C-alpha distance (Angstrom), angle and dihedral (degrees) to the residues before:
residue distance angle dihedral
X1 . . .
X2 3.78 . .
X3 3.80 118.4 .
X4 3.75 114.5 -153.8
X5 3.82 116.6 -151.3
X6 3.79 112.8 -127.3
X7 3.77 114.7 -105.7
X8 3.81 113.2 -111.2
X9 3.79 113.7 -107.7
X10 3.75 115.8 -113.6
X11 3.81 113.5 -108.7
X12 3.74 113.8 -92.2
X13 3.83 109.2 -118.5
X14 3.77 113.0 -118.1
X15 3.82 117.8 -133.1
X16 3.75 113.5 -103.1
X17 3.76 109.8 -120.0
X18 3.81 121.2 -151.3
X19 3.81 110.4 -116.9
X20 3.76 112.2 -102.2
X21 3.74 121.9 -131.5
X22 3.72 109.8 -116.2
X23 3.76 120.4 -121.6
X24 3.77 88.2 -113.1
X25 3.82 92.3 61.1
X26 3.78 92.5 48.3
X27 3.79 91.3 50.6
X28 3.81 90.3 47.3
X29 3.81 90.6 50.6
X30 3.79 93.9 50.9
X31 3.80 92.4 43.9
X32 3.80 91.4 49.4
X33 3.79 90.0 51.8
X34 3.78 92.1 52.4
X35 3.80 91.5 46.8
X36 3.79 90.7 50.9
X37 3.81 92.6 50.0
X38 3.80 91.8 46.1
X39 3.77 93.9 48.1
X40 3.80 92.8 48.0
X41 3.81 92.7 47.5
X42 3.80 94.3 47.9
X43 3.81 94.4 46.3
X44 3.83 92.1 45.9
X45 3.81 92.3 50.1
X46 3.80 91.6 46.4
X47 3.79 89.6 50.5
X48 3.82 92.0 52.5
X49 3.81 92.0 48.1
X50 3.80 91.3 47.9
X51 3.81 90.7 51.3
X52 3.80 90.3 48.7
X53 3.81 90.0 49.0
X54 3.84 91.8 51.3
X55 3.80 91.5 46.4
X56 3.80 96.8 47.6
X57 3.80 102.4 30.3
X58 3.79 116.8 117.9
X59 3.77 108.0 170.1
X60 3.79 107.3 -58.1
X61 3.83 93.4 -16.9
X62 3.79 135.2 85.3
X63 3.79 99.0 -138.0
X64 3.80 137.1 -163.9
X65 3.77 123.6 -130.9
X66 3.79 115.7 -82.6
X67 3.80 110.7 -94.7
X68 3.80 131.4 -163.0
X69 3.81 112.3 -123.5
X70 3.82 125.2 -179.9
X71 3.75 142.2 160.8
X72 3.78 136.8 179.1
X73 3.79 87.6 -138.8
X74 3.80 129.7 77.6
X75 3.82 100.8 -93.7
X76 3.77 147.6 24.8
X77 3.79 112.1 -141.3
X78 3.80 116.6 -166.2
X79 3.82 106.6 -138.3
X80 3.77 116.5 -97.6
X81 3.79 113.2 -73.0
X82 3.78 112.7 -149.6
X83 3.80 107.6 -147.8
X84 3.78 97.3 171.3
X85 3.79 107.4 142.8
X86 3.82 93.0 7.9
X87 3.76 99.2 84.8
X88 3.76 120.6 112.1
X89 3.78 135.2 84.9
X90 3.82 92.6 -104.9
X91 3.85 94.6 63.3
X92 3.81 112.5 31.3
X93 3.80 100.1 3.2
X94 3.80 105.5 -174.4
X95 3.80 124.7 -9.8
X96 3.80 125.4 -146.6
X97 3.79 135.2 -162.5
X98 3.79 119.9 -169.8
X99 3.78 128.4 -173.0
X100 3.81 134.6 176.1
X101 3.80 120.6 -164.4
X102 3.80 115.4 -122.2
X103 3.84 86.3 -135.1
X104 3.79 109.5 64.4
X105 3.83 89.2 -154.8
X106 3.80 93.2 57.6
X107 3.75 122.0 86.8
X108 3.78 115.4 -137.9
X109 3.81 127.7 -145.6
X110 3.80 125.5 -152.8
X111 3.80 122.4 -174.0
X112 3.81 136.2 173.2
X113 3.81 116.6 -150.4
X114 3.77 140.3 157.7
X115 3.80 109.3 -81.8
X116 3.83 93.4 -116.3
X117 3.82 92.0 50.0
X118 3.81 92.0 48.3
X119 3.82 90.8 49.6
X120 3.80 90.8 50.7
X121 3.83 91.6 50.2
X122 3.85 92.1 48.0
X123 3.81 95.9 42.6
X124 3.78 108.2 128.3
X125 3.83 91.5 7.4
X126 3.80 125.6 121.9
X127 3.81 105.4 -117.5
X128 3.80 143.7 135.2
X129 3.79 127.6 -117.1
X130 3.81 111.5 -140.3
X131 3.79 113.2 -148.2
X132 3.82 97.7 -163.6
X133 3.77 128.6 1.9
X134 3.83 91.0 -156.3
X135 3.82 97.7 52.2
X136 3.79 122.4 64.2
X137 3.82 91.3 -175.2
X138 3.80 93.9 67.8
X139 3.79 119.2 103.7
X140 3.78 113.3 -114.6
X141 3.79 122.4 -153.1
X142 3.81 122.8 -125.5
X143 3.83 119.7 -150.2
X144 3.76 120.8 -155.7
X145 3.81 118.4 -131.7
X146 3.77 145.9 96.5
X147 3.79 138.0 -89.4
X148 3.83 122.1 -47.8
X149 3.75 118.8 -100.8
X150 3.82 91.9 -118.3
X151 3.76 141.5 11.7
X152 3.83 112.9 -86.6
X153 3.82 93.5 -112.2
X154 3.83 89.3 60.3
X155 3.83 92.5 55.6
X156 3.80 110.8 97.2
X157 3.79 96.1 -147.9
X158 3.82 106.1 90.6
X159 3.81 123.9 107.0
X160 3.81 87.5 -170.7
X161 3.78 130.9 12.0
X162 3.81 143.6 161.1
X163 3.78 136.0 179.3
X164 3.79 139.7 -179.9
X165 3.79 144.0 96.3
X166 3.80 123.6 -53.6
X167 3.78 122.0 14.7
X168 3.79 113.8 -6.3
X169 3.80 123.2 -166.2
X170 3.77 128.7 -167.9
X171 3.78 123.0 -170.7
X172 3.78 130.6 -170.4
X173 3.77 141.2 163.7
X174 3.81 109.1 -110.4
X175 3.74 116.1 -120.8
X176 3.80 134.5 -174.8
X177 3.77 114.6 -72.8
X178 3.83 141.0 53.4
X179 3.80 115.1 -57.3
X180 3.80 134.5 -175.1
X181 3.77 128.0 -157.2
X182 3.83 114.3 -147.4
X183 3.79 124.6 -162.0
X184 3.80 119.2 -167.7
X185 3.76 143.1 151.3
X186 3.79 104.8 -88.0
X187 3.82 91.1 -120.7
X188 3.84 91.2 49.3
X189 3.82 93.7 -117.9
X190 3.77 120.6 151.7
X191 3.79 124.7 -101.6
X192 3.80 107.7 63.5
X193 3.81 116.7 -171.9
X194 3.84 122.6 167.5
X195 3.75 145.7 152.9
X196 3.76 107.4 -125.1
X197 3.81 142.4 178.0
X198 3.76 136.8 174.5
X199 3.79 131.5 -145.6
X200 3.80 145.0 170.1
X201 3.78 134.9 -158.9
X202 3.86 93.4 -131.3
X203 3.86 98.4 -171.1
X204 3.80 91.7 -170.8
X205 3.82 89.5 63.8
X206 3.76 92.6 66.6
X207 3.79 92.7 43.5
X208 3.79 92.1 52.5
X209 3.78 92.5 47.3
X210 3.82 92.2 49.7
X211 3.84 91.4 46.8
X212 3.82 90.8 51.3
X213 3.83 91.8 51.3
X214 3.82 90.7 49.4
X215 3.81 92.8 45.0
X216 3.79 92.9 48.3
X217 3.81 93.0 48.3
X218 3.79 92.3 46.4
X219 3.79 93.4 49.4
X220 3.81 90.3 45.9
X221 3.80 92.6 52.8
X222 3.79 91.2 46.2
X223 3.81 90.3 52.0
X224 3.83 91.2 49.5
X225 3.81 90.6 49.2
X226 3.78 90.6 49.9
X227 3.81 92.9 49.4
X228 3.81 92.0 44.7
X229 3.79 91.0 50.6
X230 3.80 91.0 50.5
X231 3.80 93.4 50.4
X232 3.81 91.4 48.7
X233 3.82 90.6 50.0
X234 3.81 90.8 52.0
X235 3.78 92.6 50.4
X236 3.82 91.7 51.2
X237 3.77 92.1 48.9
């Protein structure tokens, strides 16, 4: 009797499974995306701030456009500026107000005083309150009255002042409180017409711009390193 050995069964093919991404690769992908977004945002913001700085920079000051201001009265009073919480060299630094009389033969006066002191000096005087030096569309307010009792230089209320022909510039370090800038003809006559602008050094502006450039560059390099490391890992595998 012949015994036939059973034929061996062919191996059963195993299903081919798609390789799974490791948790490390997923984390790296998400982290790289966040780094890319952060780098792009930081660099874009730094670029806008740098453009603004180049556009508005006048020496050490970020300066507004020059604006025409005039009144038939005896003074232009820039509306109260509340600087509470904004004092300190690191935020505003030094502020500047410049004015040039429309009449080259007329000397212009610029003074900075506490709001209450300026109101007392201008009480009963014909003058105009200027809402915003940088916006000609704002509505200014005219006050009915007469001439001041004294020339502005004789009033002992100014923390900073200047006067003379041509362009006059007054600078001061902002402090807590409400302050008013007053522009007049030096002899206190009526009919004040000037070209004016305001500016500030704003040291924090440069620091923020520099920090954004550094942050954007650092995040960009980190993202490149992460991508480069991932590509190298794939090649090895």
